[in-house]
Phi, psi and omega in degrees: 000125181238090184225116190288320188298331182250019178304326183272000185276128177272098178287341177059233182285357177280353187289326183304324189280323180296323188270354183273108179301340175285340181270133181252326180225151173235121180245128177236136182192167164063041174062038176138354182285137176234121175242137184238146177242131188234171179280328178264337186241001181075222191251123174211158180268147171236151180261109176226094186293340178283351172252109193226180185295322184299312174307314183293322172296322176291323173307310188291321180290325177296318182290322179291326176301307188296324184272351184063039176239170180250136178225109179200190180299329176282334181229075183283006183231134185224124171248125180237126182230141176224192179305320190227004178226144166235127175240137170233127183248145165241124195284147185293359176285329181262310176270095194287348181258021171119156182309150179237144185208139173231124180246121176245136185261135184226067184294148178279070175212166177248111180287342188258148168211163191298322178299307181304316189299308183291318176298325183271007177057032165296324183196151176285164189286321182288328181287326176300306184305321177299314181296319178297324175294323175303313183288324181296328184270007174069043174285145169280127194225134174240130185257120180248170179152168180280168178304130177085005181285333178111027180296313182296317176298325176294315182298327174298319182291313182294332173290328179300340181260011174282156182290141192293345186259008180259118183292135175242138169235122183261139175235117182223149173268338171223134185287115184225331188285307176059025177308326185289338180269319177299322178236070186297344185272352184271158177277082189230127173252121174262115183251146178226130182276159180208191178287356181254310179249109187280173174304316178299315178301309185297320183296321178295317173298316178307313178304327177288343180273359174056063180269152169272327182231140170242119183258106178265136180291178188311129178282114184214018179205167180291332181287325184289326179293319178296324174296324180296308184298314181298324180293313182285332178284332179280351173108351174277155181257140179240160169223122185219174177233163180207151167284120166205163180277342177197163182295321183303322185276003182306316178297323173292322173303316174300321177296313181297344175276346177291145179258356180250170184258052178299148178306128180293309180300318176293322180293313187296324183296317174301314182293314185290334179280338189239354174246119189271323188232140173239134177234131169250131178246137186235142175235131186199159176280110182269125169290324175298315176280339177067040179201168166288130187243128167250136184202153169279125181244358178200137170224132192231132174265128176254144177196170171244124187276187190282348172262015173063034172255132176288127180227168179219149179234113179290098188277333180209142169210136178256120182277171179297337178271004180081008176277145177256139170239138183235151163229146186286157171291157181275179185291336182296313183289315177302314184293318182302314186283330173301318179299331180273000179088014182243128181270133174235122179296139173298340180252037185304315178265093175270169182297132181248113185276003178297147175303145180077019174241149175212129178269123179246118175263074172266154182277160184300149181232165188276157182307319184278355192259347186267000000 
């Protein structure tokens, strides 16, 4: 770990976890329990008696000093953020079984590559190449999944395949993408919202910066939904993330975050018209592989047909029995990419004879019917 802001803080026995690239999160709670989240084993507990309430209180005190904040009964919550670490503390006046802390590592690196993704069964090769074609063709993409499923890592990987001469602006409330540090030679502006500059404020400035791509951090508020819709309807391209149970439900999930009573049909049509691709990522402990597995289990194409109806085409889905099903892209996606100068065959997903694959030639379905 190389983090200048926290360089003077003594992390003590926590340092070994901070220096291990495989560890993504460190959780402390319940008067001495230490839980780790890793890339290969998922979440598990480690026994470290030297990591106790006294150590964590000392760490919180150091962080509060570095950040110029107060952490006590009157201010029982503390967020401390640096280039590669995010720390959140809950005071023992609120966490009655002892101070609680979550440390999340956000390194400025891209952990994914094509070979790794395919070898670790994260994605099939033809689906991988399809998604890269969508990035090349400037599709608007929203990645869904649960916390810890790897949404941000996938967004970073997709963004790494944008063209080098295309300007990127990232808008985040907590810094995780670090694309400006990963690609220091590129035209990238990293913006961070706060209690002074809201999503709306930052987006207005963002538009004046003339970006080709806008990468919004996780959509989790009405303001963020509005920012997404304003971005895509203005002709800019986005890649973003959201909590959703499947890719197919992304438009409805966006609607559920709105705080006003906007017409649902009008809203869904706007999302289906401007968001071309939804991707759902799942992370789970695989008994078959004997390790923590992250994989893409659904890819959906959104569009509005010639009858002005919002529809969705499930391009890829992995069923509970482990079999894959594919549908070819519709003419709407093929035409969209063609306008961008990118060719996509109408029979892109042909029969795959590999074991564990099954091609299902089902028709595209209406939003309300799946």
